[in-house]
C-alpha positions in Angstrom: 49.7 88.9 -32.7 52.6 88.6 -30.3 53.0 85.9 -27.6 52.1 88.5 -25.0 48.9 89.4 -26.8 47.9 85.7 -26.9 48.7 85.6 -23.2 46.4 88.6 -22.6 43.6 86.7 -24.3 44.2 83.7 -22.0 44.2 85.9 -18.9 40.9 87.5 -19.9 39.3 84.1 -20.6 40.4 82.9 -17.1 39.3 86.2 -15.4 35.9 85.9 -17.0 35.4 82.4 -15.7 36.9 82.9 -12.2 37.7 79.2 -12.2 37.7 77.3 -8.9 40.0 74.5 -7.8 38.8 71.1 -9.1 36.5 72.5 -11.8 36.7 70.4 -15.0 37.2 72.3 -18.2 36.3 71.1 -21.7 37.9 73.0 -24.6 37.0 73.0 -28.3 39.9 74.1 -30.5 41.1 74.2 -34.0 44.8 73.6 -34.3 44.8 75.4 -37.7 44.3 78.8 -36.1 45.1 80.6 -32.8 47.4 77.8 -31.8 49.6 80.2 -29.7 46.7 80.7 -27.4 46.5 77.1 -26.2 49.7 77.0 -24.1 49.0 80.2 -22.1 45.4 79.2 -21.6 46.5 75.8 -20.2 48.8 77.6 -17.8 46.0 80.0 -16.6 43.6 77.0 -16.1 46.2 75.1 -14.1 47.1 78.2 -12.1 43.5 78.4 -10.9 43.5 74.8 -9.7 41.0 73.7 -12.3 41.8 70.9 -14.8 41.4 70.4 -18.5 39.3 67.2 -18.7 39.1 66.9 -22.5 39.5 68.7 -25.8 37.2 68.5 -28.8 38.7 69.2 -32.2 36.9 71.4 -34.8 35.7 69.5 -37.9 34.4 71.0 -41.1 31.6 68.4 -41.4 27.9 68.0 -41.0 28.3 64.2 -40.4 26.7 62.9 -37.2 25.7 59.7 -35.5 24.0 58.5 -32.3 27.3 57.0 -31.1 29.0 60.4 -31.5 26.2 62.1 -29.6 26.4 59.7 -26.8 30.2 60.1 -26.5 29.9 63.9 -26.5 27.1 63.8 -23.9 29.4 61.9 -21.6 32.1 64.5 -22.0 29.8 67.4 -21.2 28.2 65.5 -18.3 31.7 65.5 -16.7 32.4 69.2 -17.5 31.8 72.3 -15.4 33.1 74.7 -18.0 33.2 74.8 -21.8 35.6 77.1 -23.7 35.0 77.5 -27.4 38.1 78.9 -29.2 38.5 80.3 -32.7 38.1 78.1 -35.8 38.8 78.5 -39.4 35.0 77.9 -40.0 33.2 78.7 -36.8 30.3 76.2 -36.2 29.4 72.9 -34.7 28.5 69.6 -36.3 25.0 68.4 -35.4 25.9 66.0 -32.5 28.2 68.6 -30.8 25.6 71.4 -31.2 22.9 69.2 -29.6 25.2 68.1 -26.7 26.1 71.8 -25.9 22.4 72.9 -25.9 21.4 70.0 -23.7 24.2 70.8 -21.3 23.4 74.5 -21.1 19.7 73.9 -20.7 20.3 71.4 -17.9 22.2 74.3 -16.1 25.1 72.0 -15.6 27.8 74.5 -16.4 28.9 77.7 -18.1 30.6 78.5 -21.4 32.9 81.2 -22.9 32.8 81.8 -26.6 36.1 83.3 -27.9 35.5 83.4 -31.7 37.6 86.4 -32.6 37.8 86.9 -36.4 34.6 85.0 -37.3 32.6 87.9 -35.8 33.6 90.5 -38.3 31.2 91.7 -41.0 31.5 94.2 -43.8 29.3 97.3 -44.1 27.7 97.2 -47.5 30.5 96.8 -50.2 33.3 98.1 -48.0 36.0 95.5 -47.2 36.8 94.2 -43.7 40.0 95.9 -42.6 43.3 93.9 -42.5 43.6 91.3 -39.8 46.0 93.3 -37.7 43.5 96.1 -37.4 40.8 93.6 -36.4 43.1 92.0 -33.9 44.0 95.3 -32.2 40.4 96.3 -32.1 39.4 93.1 -30.3 42.4 93.3 -28.0 41.3 96.7 -26.9 37.7 95.5 -26.4 39.0 92.8 -23.9 39.7 95.7 -21.6 36.1 96.9 -21.4 35.0 97.0 -17.7 32.2 94.5 -17.0 30.9 96.7 -14.1 30.5 99.7 -16.4 28.8 97.6 -19.1 26.5 96.2 -16.4 25.6 99.8 -15.2 24.8 100.9 -18.8 22.8 97.8 -19.5 20.7 98.1 -16.4 19.9 101.8 -17.1 18.7 100.9 -20.6 16.7 97.8 -19.7 14.1 99.8 -17.9 13.8 102.3 -20.7 13.3 99.6 -23.3 10.4 98.1 -21.2 8.7 101.5 -20.8 7.2 101.9 -24.2 7.4 100.8 -27.9 10.9 100.7 -29.3 11.4 102.7 -32.5 14.3 102.0 -34.9 15.0 104.1 -38.0 17.7 104.7 -40.6 18.0 107.4 -43.3 17.6 104.6 -46.0 14.2 103.5 -44.9 14.2 101.4 -41.8 11.2 102.3 -39.7 10.3 99.6 -37.3 8.4 99.5 -34.0 8.1 96.6 -31.5 7.5 96.0 -27.8 9.8 94.2 -25.4 7.1 93.4 -22.8 8.4 91.3 -19.9 10.9 89.2 -22.0 14.2 88.5 -20.3 17.3 90.5 -21.3 20.6 88.9 -21.9 23.3 91.2 -20.7 26.7 90.2 -22.1 29.2 91.9 -19.9 32.0 89.3 -20.1 31.3 87.7 -16.7 31.1 83.9 -16.9 31.7 83.3 -13.2 29.8 80.7 -11.3 28.3 83.5 -9.2 27.0 85.3 -12.3 25.3 82.1 -13.4 23.0 82.2 -10.4 21.0 85.0 -12.1 21.0 83.4 -15.6 17.5 83.2 -17.0 18.1 82.1 -20.6 20.5 79.7 -22.4 22.6 82.5 -23.8 23.1 83.9 -20.3 25.2 80.8 -19.6 27.0 81.2 -23.0 29.3 84.2 -22.4 31.0 86.0 -25.3 34.4 87.7 -25.3 34.8 90.4 -26.3 31.7 91.6 -24.5 29.2 94.5 -24.7 25.9 93.6 -26.2 22.4 93.8 -24.7 20.0 91.3 -26.3 16.3 90.6 -26.1 13.6 88.7 -28.0 10.7 91.2 -28.1 7.1 90.1 -28.3 7.4 88.9 -31.9 4.0 89.8 -33.2 4.4 93.5 -32.1 7.0 94.1 -34.8 5.5 96.5 -37.4 7.3 98.4 -40.2 10.3 98.2 -42.4 14.0 97.3 -42.3 16.4 98.4 -45.0 19.5 96.4 -45.8 22.0 97.5 -48.4 23.4 94.0 -48.8 21.9 90.9 -47.2 22.6 87.2 -47.6 20.5 85.0 -45.2 22.6 82.0 -46.2 22.8 81.2 -49.9 21.0 84.0 -51.7 22.2 87.6 -51.8 20.0 90.6 -52.3 20.8 94.3 -52.5 18.9 97.5 -51.5 16.3 95.3 -49.8 13.3 96.7 -47.9 11.8 94.1 -45.5 8.2 94.7 -44.6 6.9 93.3 -41.3 3.3 93.0 -40.1 2.4 91.4 -36.8 6.0 90.3 -36.6 5.8 88.3 -39.9 8.0 89.2 -42.9 5.2 89.7 -45.5 7.2 91.1 -48.4 10.7 92.1 -49.5 11.3 94.8 -52.2 14.7 95.3 -54.0 17.3 93.5 -56.1 16.9 89.7 -56.0 14.2 90.2 -53.3 12.0 87.3 -54.5 14.9 84.8 -54.3 15.8 85.9 -50.8 12.2 85.6 -49.7 12.0 82.1 -51.3 15.0 81.0 -49.4 13.5 82.1 -46.0 10.1 80.5 -47.0 11.8 77.2 -47.9 13.6 77.1 -44.5 10.2 76.9 -42.8 9.6 77.3 -39.1 10.1 80.8 -37.9 12.5 81.9 -40.6 10.1 84.8 -41.6 9.4 85.9 -38.1 11.0 88.8 -36.2 13.4 87.4 -33.7 15.7 89.8 -31.8 16.8 93.3 -30.9 20.4 93.7 -29.9 22.2 96.9 -29.0 26.0 97.2 -28.7 27.7 99.1 -25.9 31.4 98.4 -26.4 33.2 101.6 -27.2 36.3 99.7 -28.4 34.2 97.9 -31.0 32.3 100.9 -32.3 32.3 101.5 -36.0 35.3 103.7 -36.9 35.6 106.3 -39.6 39.1 105.2 -40.7 38.3 101.4 -40.8 34.5 100.9 -40.9 33.3 97.4 -40.3 30.9 95.6 -37.9 33.0 94.3 -35.1 32.3 91.1 -33.2 28.7 90.3 -34.1 27.6 93.9 -33.7 28.7 94.4 -30.1 30.1 97.9 -30.9 28.5 100.9 -29.2 25.5 102.1 -31.2 25.3 99.1 -33.5 21.8 97.6 -33.8 21.1 93.9 -34.7 17.6 93.1 -35.9 17.3 89.4 -36.8 14.8 86.8 -37.9 14.2 83.2 -37.0 14.4 80.9 -34.0 14.8 82.6 -30.6 14.4 79.8 -28.1 17.9 80.5 -26.7 16.7 84.0 -25.7 13.4 83.0 -24.1 11.3 83.9 -27.2 8.4 82.0 -28.9 9.9 81.3 -32.3 10.9 77.8 -33.2 12.7 76.3 -36.2 13.8 77.7 -39.5 17.3 78.9 -38.5 18.7 82.3 -37.4 19.3 85.2 -39.8 21.3 88.2 -38.6 21.5 91.7 -40.0 23.3 94.8 -38.7 22.5 98.5 -38.8 25.5 100.8 -38.2 23.7 104.1 -38.6 20.4 103.5 -36.8 18.6 105.8 -34.4 16.7 104.1 -31.5 14.2 105.8 -29.3 11.6 104.7 -26.7 8.8 107.1 -26.4 10.5 110.5 -26.2 13.8 109.1 -25.0 16.7 108.7 -27.5 19.1 105.8 -26.9 21.0 105.9 -30.2 21.3 108.8 -32.7 22.6 108.0 -36.2 24.7 105.1 -35.0 26.1 106.9 -31.9 25.1 105.6 -28.5 23.8 108.5 -26.4 26.1 109.3 -23.4 23.1 109.9 -21.2 19.9 108.8 -22.9 17.4 111.7 -22.4 14.5 113.6 -23.8 14.5 114.3 -27.6 
């Protein structure tokens, strides 16, 4: 990426936050990657009249202590904004993860996640495209109009509440669930203080760039049916051609190659690891799966991409607790609500209408 492209990233982060004079910004960064972003981001923050109060360095460790937690709590207590920049290995050590959650749940501030390359996932056995292709895809996605994403999300929210949601794929996914009155998280790339006034869940205060996804924790026990995954690795164990079978929201069985080992891993995790967690639908045209370079871009935020996950969903206002979070992505799903089609074979309907 060129210096101007890094500067574009910095301007988009600043525009999302709409920083105000005197606001205190805490940044997490990894000097091993995306270092050219740091200087233009500093300039944008100062231009707004805000100040960088502290920086936290990324560490590839699971070590923790009460002293570290206390120190991090003190940093966040003084912060109005948290910016999480790309890392070689995206993730937080335990004390930092806890400090962030406490800060967000206390509604003290707002955060922007700018994870970039860590959000890219392969489709089946196909490789992720070269980094320059990924970079240009994500740069284009920064131009998505928050107002247009908001319009699309609002139109679909009412549809998703109106009846059972039905997700299918040609390979064997056939799942139904009900959203009920659960809150939606509409990720449109707006992390302004004004936007936070309507935040209902933790992830509403945790804004992602690029943007585009609409997320909800459906009524967990309403999930009934099957989900087919060509390749799936919850954390350690990989299975192939798996058919996950849900009843009353609980993963009762998995069929396929290495299915027993995958199920054992989820069972050993305990908590809600075997419970249906989330429905997410992508709306970003720039991040849609492409014929020439097919891959799942930025955590499934591409138009027509469906994410059906398992595990803890407290951050989304759901009822599941413990056991971790396990994502999977469907690039060729069809989604309907009653007689209304929202997605057909991985393509987001321009104007969702009658089948």
